[in-house]
LOPA-732075 format. One line per 8 residues: number of its first residue (from 0); for each residue x, y, z of N, C-alpha, C. Coordinates in steps of 0.02 Angstrom, whole numbers, plus 32768, in hexadecimal, padded with zeros to 4 digits. Example, Ala and Ser with C-alpha at 12.3 -4.5 7.8 and 13.67 -1.06 7.14 Angstrom:
BEGIN
0 = 8294:7EE4:8186:8267:7F1F:8186:8294:7F5B:8186 | 8282:7F90:8162:82AC:7FCB:8165:8285:8002:818A
//
This chain:
BEGIN
0 = 82FD:8494:75E9:82BD:847A:75FC:8287:84A7:75DE | 8256:848A:75C0:8221:84B2:75A0:81F0:84CB:75D4 | 81C9:84FB:75BF:8199:851C:75EC:8165:84EB:7608 | 814E:84BA:75E1:811D:8489:75F7:8139:845B:762E | 8179:8449:7627:8198:841E:7659:81A0:8443:769C | 81AD:8485:7698:81B4:84AD:76D5:8171:84AD:76FB | 813A:84B4:76D8:80F8:84B5:76F7:80EA:8472:7719 | 80FD:843B:76F8:80F2:83F8:7715:811C:83F1:7755
8 = 815C:8407:7753:8187:8401:778E:816D:842D:77C7 | 8156:8469:77B7:813A:8495:77EA:80FB:8475:7808 | 80D1:8459:77DF:8095:8438:77F8:80A6:83FD:7825 | 80D8:83D5:7811:80EE:839C:783A:810A:83B5:787C | 8132:83EA:787A:814F:8406:78B7:8119:841F:78E6 | 80E7:8441:78CA:80B0:845A:78F3:8088:8421:7911 | 807C:83EC:78EA:8057:83B2:7905:8080:8391:793D | 80C2:8389:7933:80EC:836B:7966:80EB:8395:79A5
16 = 80F0:83D7:799E:80EE:8403:79D8:80AB:83FD:79FD | 8076:83FA:79D6:8033:83F4:79F3:802D:83B2:7A19 | 8045:837C:79FB:8042:833A:7A1C:806B:833B:7A5C | 80A8:8357:7A58:80D3:835A:7A93:80B4:8384:7AC9 | 8095:83BB:7AB7:8074:83E6:7AE8:803B:83C0:7B09 | 8014:839C:7AE2:7FDE:8373:7AFE:7FF8:833E:7B2C | 802F:831D:7B19:804D:82E9:7B44:8066:8308:7B84 | 8089:8340:7B80:80A5:835D:7BBE:806D:8376:7BEB
24 = 8037:8392:7BD0:8001:83A8:7BFC:7FDC:836D:7C19 | 7FD7:8336:7BF4:7FB9:82FA:7C0F:7FE4:82DF:7C48 | 8026:82DF:7C3F:8053:82C6:7C72:804D:82EF:7CB2 | 8047:8331:7CAB:8040:835C:7CE5:7FFE:834B:7D09 | 7FC9:8344:7CE4:7F89:8333:7D02:7F8C:82F0:7D25 | 7FAA:82BE:7D05:7FB0:827B:7D22:7FD9:827D:7D62 | 800F:82A3:7D63:803A:82A6:7D9E:8015:82C1:7DDA | 7FE1:82EA:7DD0:7FBB:8306:7E07:7F89:82D5:7E24
32 = 7F78:82A1:7E00:7F47:8271:7E18:7F66:8242:7E4B | 7F43:8236:7E84:7F60:820A:7EB7:7F68:81C4:7E9C | 7FA0:81A6:7EAE:7FAB:8161:7E9C:7FD4:8156:7E5D | 7FD9:8187:7E31:7FFC:817C:7DF2:8047:817A:7DFB | 8062:81A0:7E2A:80AA:81A0:7E35:80C0:8167:7E63 | 8091:8144:7E7F:809E:810E:7EAE:80B4:80D0:7E88 | 80E8:80AF:7EA3:8101:8074:7E7F:80F4:8033:7EA3 | 80EA:8033:7EE5:80DF:7FF5:7F0A:80A6:7FFE:7F3C
40 = 808E:7FC6:7F55:805A:7FC8:7F8A:8076:7FE9:7FC9 | 80B7:7FE1:7FD6:80D6:8000:8010:80D7:804C:8008 | 80E1:8064:7FCB:80DE:80AC:7FBD:8098:80C7:7FCA | 8065:809F:7FB9:8020:80B4:7FC5:8014:80BE:8010 | 802E:8090:8039:8028:8098:8081:8049:80D9:8098 | 8088:80E3:8083:80AD:811F:8098:808A:815F:8081 | 8070:815D:8045:804D:8198:8029:800F:81A9:8053 | 7FF4:8177:8076:7FB8:8181:809F:7FC7:8184:80E9
48 = 8005:8198:80FB:801A:81A1:8140:8013:8162:816A | 8022:8129:814B:8022:80E9:816E:8066:80C9:8165 | 807E:80A4:8196:80C0:8085:8190:80C1:804E:815B | 80F8:804A:8137:8100:8018:8101:80FB:7FD1:811B | 810D:7FC6:8159:810D:7F83:8176:80C9:7F67:8186 | 8093:7F8B:8178:8051:7F6D:8180:8047:7F33:8150 | 8069:7F35:8117:8067:7EFD:80E8:80A9:7ED7:80ED | 80A7:7E95:80EE:80E5:7E6E:80F0:810A:7E71:80AD
56 = 8149:7E5C:80AE:816F:7E57:8070:8151:7E20:8044 | 815C:7E25:8004:8147:7DF0:7FD7:8107:7DFE:7FB0 | 80EF:7E3B:7FB0:80B3:7E4A:7F89:80C1:7E3D:7F40 | 8096:7E14:7F21:809E:7E05:7EDB:807E:7E39:7EAE | 8045:7E52:7EC4:8023:7E86:7E9D:7FF2:7EAB:7ECA | 7FDC:7EE5:7EB2:7FA7:7F09:7ED5:7F80:7F31:7EA2 | 7F42:7F3E:7EB4:7F17:7F69:7E8C:7EFD:7FA0:7EB9 | 7EF9:7FDB:7E9F:7EE0:8015:7EC4:7EB4:803D:7E96
64 = 7E76:8049:7EAA:7E4C:8073:7E7F:7E48:80BA:7E9A | 7E2C:80E7:7E74:7E2A:812E:7E85:7E06:813B:7EC7 | 7DD7:8110:7EDB:7DB3:811A:7F19:7DD7:80FF:7F56 | 7E12:80E1:7F4C:7E39:80C7:7F84:7E31:807D:7F90 | 7E04:805B:7F6D:7DFD:8013:7F75:7E3C:7FF2:7F5B | 7E55:7FC0:7F81:7E92:7F9F:7F6C:7E8D:7F54:7F76 | 7EB8:7F30:7F54:7EC0:7EE8:7F5F:7F0A:7ED9:7F57 | 7F26:7EB7:7F8A:7F6C:7EA3:7F8B:7F6E:7E58:7F83
72 = 7F9A:7E3E:7F58:7FA0:7DF7:7F4E:7FE5:7DE0:7F65 | 7FE5:7DAD:7F90:8023:7D8E:7FA9:8029:7D49:7F8A | 8065:7D2B:7F8D:806E:7CE9:7F6F:8044:7CB2:7F90 | 802F:7CBD:7FCC:8006:7C8C:7FF2:7FF6:7CAA:8035 | 7FDB:7C81:8062:7FCD:7C99:80A5:800F:7CB1:80C4 | 800D:7CE7:80E9:804A:7D05:8104:8043:7D0D:814F | 806F:7CED:8174:8073:7CF5:81BD:80B2:7D1C:81CD | 80AB:7D4F:81F6:80E6:7D76:820A:80DC:7D92:8250
80 = 8113:7DA6:826E:8112:7DC0:82B2:812C:7E07:82B3 | 810C:7E30:82DD:8123:7E74:82EB:8130:7E77:8335 | 816C:7E8E:8348:817E:7E90:838F:816C:7ED4:83AC | 8144:7ED2:83E2:812F:7F0F:8404:813F:7F04:844E | 8166:7F31:846B:817B:7F2C:84B1:8197:7EE7:84C0 | 81C3:7ECF:8493:81E5:7E8F:8499:81B5:7E53:8497 | 8179:7E5E:8480:8148:7E28:847B:8135:7E20:8431 | 813D:7DE3:8416:812B:7DD9:83CF:80DF:7DD4:83C7
88 = 80C6:7DF8:8397:807E:7DF7:8387:8077:7DD6:8342 | 804F:7DA1:833F:8048:7D7C:8300:8011:7D9A:82D5 | 8020:7DA2:8295:7FF0:7DB7:8263:7FEB:7D81:822E | 7FB2:7D7C:820F:7FA9:7D4E:81D6:7F82:7D73:81A1 | 7F9E:7D73:8164:7F7B:7D8F:812A:7F6B:7D56:80FB | 7F2F:7D57:80E0:7F1E:7D27:80AB:7F45:7D3A:806C | 7F40:7D10:8039:7F64:7D1F:7FFB:7F48:7D5D:7FD9 | 7F0C:7D71:7FEC:7EEE:7DAF:7FD2:7ED3:7DD7:800C
96 = 7EE8:7E15:8012:7ED0:7E43:8045:7EB3:7E80:8021 | 7E77:7E93:8034:7E58:7ECC:8013:7E3A:7EFB:8046 | 7E2A:7F37:802F:7E0C:7F69:805A:7E0C:7FAC:8037 | 7E07:7FE0:805F:7E07:8024:8045:7E3B:804B:806C | 7E63:8071:8048:7E97:809A:8068:7E88:80E3:805D | 7E91:8109:8093:7E8F:8152:808F:7EC0:816C:80C3 | 7ECC:81AB:80C4:7EFE:81C7:80EF:7EF5:81B0:8138 | 7F27:818C:8151:7F26:8177:8197:7EFC:813A:81A7
104 = 7EDF:8119:8175:7EB6:80DF:8186:7EAF:80AC:814E | 7EA7:806F:8163:7E91:8038:8138:7E4E:8023:8154 | 7E1C:801B:8129:7DDA:8006:8141:7DBF:7FD0:8113 | 7D89:7FB1:812A:7D68:7F7A:8106:7D9B:7F43:80F4 | 7DCB:7F38:8120:7DFE:7F06:8114:7DE1:7EBF:8116 | 7DF9:7E97:80E9:7DEA:7E4F:80EC:7E2A:7E2A:80DC | 7E31:7DF0:80FB:7E6C:7DC7:80EF:7EA6:7DD4:811F | 7E9A:7DF8:8156:7ECF:7E08:8186:7EB8:7DF3:81CC
112 = 7EE7:7DD4:81F1:7ED7:7DBC:8235:7F12:7DCA:8263 | 7F03:7DCC:82A4:7F35:7DD6:82D8:7F26:7DA5:8310 | 7F5B:7D8A:832F:7F53:7D5B:8366:7F46:7D82:83A7 | 7F0B:7D78:83C4:7EF7:7D98:8402:7EDA:7D63:842F | 7EF6:7D5D:846B:7EDD:7D2D:849C:7ED6:7CE7:847E | 7F0B:7CCF:845E:7F10:7C8B:8443:7EE3:7C7C:8408 | 7EC6:7CB0:83EA:7E9B:7CA5:83AF:7EAB:7CDA:837B | 7EAC:7CC4:833C:7EB4:7CF4:8305:7E71:7D17:82FA
120 = 7E73:7D58:82FD:7E36:7D80:82F4:7E40:7DB0:82B9 | 7E0E:7DB4:8290:7E10:7DE1:8258:7E0F:7E29:826F | 7E32:7E53:824B:7E2B:7E9B:8258:7E15:7EBC:8217 | 7DE7:7EEB:821E:7DC9:7F0A:81E2:7DDB:7F53:81D9 | 7E03:7F6D:8207:7E15:7FB4:8202:7E55:7FC1:8228 | 7E7E:7FEE:820D:7EBA:8007:822F:7EB9:8053:8228 | 7EBC:8076:8261:7EBD:80BF:8260:7EFC:80D8:8280 | 7F19:810B:8264:7F53:812B:8282:7F3A:8162:82B0
128 = 7F52:8162:82EE:7F43:8197:831E:7F86:81AF:833A | 7FA3:81E0:831A:7FE6:81F8:832E:8019:81C2:8322 | 803A:81AC:8357:806E:8178:8351:8053:8132:835D | 8012:812B:8363:7FF4:80E9:836F:7FCB:80D3:8333 | 7FC8:8091:832A:7F9B:8072:82FA:7F66:804C:8321 | 7F28:805B:8314:7EF0:8038:8335:7ED3:8004:8306 | 7ED7:7FC5:831A:7EBC:7F8E:82F3:7E77:7F7D:830E | 7E44:7F81:82E4:7DFF:7F73:82F8:7DF0:7F2A:82E8
136 = 7DE9:7F02:831C:7DDD:7EBA:8314:7D93:7EAB:8318 | 7D85:7E6B:830B:7D40:7E53:8313:7D29:7E62:835A | 7CE9:7E66:8364:7CCA:7E72:83A6:7CDF:7EB5:83C4 | 7CED:7EE6:839B:7CFD:7F2A:83B0:7D3A:7F2F:83DD | 7D67:7F00:83D9:7DA6:7F03:83FF:7DD7:7F2E:83D8 | 7DFA:7F5A:83FB:7E2D:7F84:83DC:7E70:7F76:83FD | 7EA2:7F67:83D5:7EE6:7F5E:83ED:7F11:7F95:83CF | 7F38:7FB6:83F9:7F62:7FEE:83E3:7FAB:7FD9:83E7
144 = 7FD1:7FEC:83B4:8018:7FDE:83B0:803C:801D:8397 | 807B:8026:83AB:80A1:805F:8390:80AA:8057:8345 | 80A0:808D:8321:80AA:808C:82D8:80F1:8078:82C7 | 8121:8089:82F2:8167:807A:82E5:8174:802F:82E1 | 814A:8006:8300:8152:7FBD:82FC:8146:7FA3:82B5 | 8127:7FCC:828C:8117:7FB9:8247:8140:7FE1:8214 | 8179:7FFB:822A:81A3:8023:81FE:81C0:7FFA:81C4 | 81CE:7FBA:81D1:81E9:7F8F:819D:81BA:7F54:8193
152 = 81B6:7F3C:8156:818D:7F03:8146:81AE:7EC3:815D | 8186:7E96:817A:819F:7E56:8192:819D:7E23:8159 | 81C5:7DEF:8160:81C4:7DB7:8131:818D:7D87:8145 | 816E:7D68:8114:813C:7D35:8120:8160:7CF4:8132 | 8146:7CD2:8164:8161:7C90:8176:812F:7C6E:81A4 | 8138:7C2F:81AE:810F:7C0C:81DF:8136:7BFF:821E | 8171:7C1E:8224:819D:7C11:825D:818B:7C3C:8298 | 819D:7C24:82D3:8194:7C4B:8310:81C6:7C84:830E
160 = 81B8:7CBA:8332:81E5:7CF4:8330:8227:7CE6:8352 | 825B:7D08:833A:829D:7D05:835A:82B3:7D4D:8367 | 82EA:7D53:8389:8303:7D97:839B:830F:7DC1:835C | 831E:7DA1:8324:832D:7DC7:82E7:82EF:7DE5:82C6 | 82B5:7DD4:82DF:8277:7DEF:82C2:8261:7E31:82E0 | 8287:7E4C:8310:8273:7E8C:832E:8271:7EC2:82F9 | 823C:7EE9:82F9:8235:7F1F:82C8:8242:7F61:82E9
//
């Protein structure tokens, strides 16, 4: 190999090393940013100290921005039940649910409802308080449920609850 070819190979090797170093430092920086290692909307909930079962199964897509604003897309309207103290509680999510997530809370929620006193009422906030989840409904009503009731995601259906739906 002639002297000129050695210089070209050394230059290529140095460029490759420089590129790889830049890629690896970028990867390290990216890994430190919240949300980049997250793969699903359920992971986003868990990463923010919220139970995965706050979202039903069947999420088609989700978007999450750096400020915590999110949008979850379901195949259609989703009705599901969560059993608390042997009593089924009905939830309904629209095909699109949006809000803001931060550690221990969902806020500015839209597209989510809960059956209270024979009427579906929207809730715009969920806060974790120890082992409880506080759902903030319209008219300043707060309903509290054990976080453990939302440990697993429920299936969407229009069916009435059965014993197999206990969470």
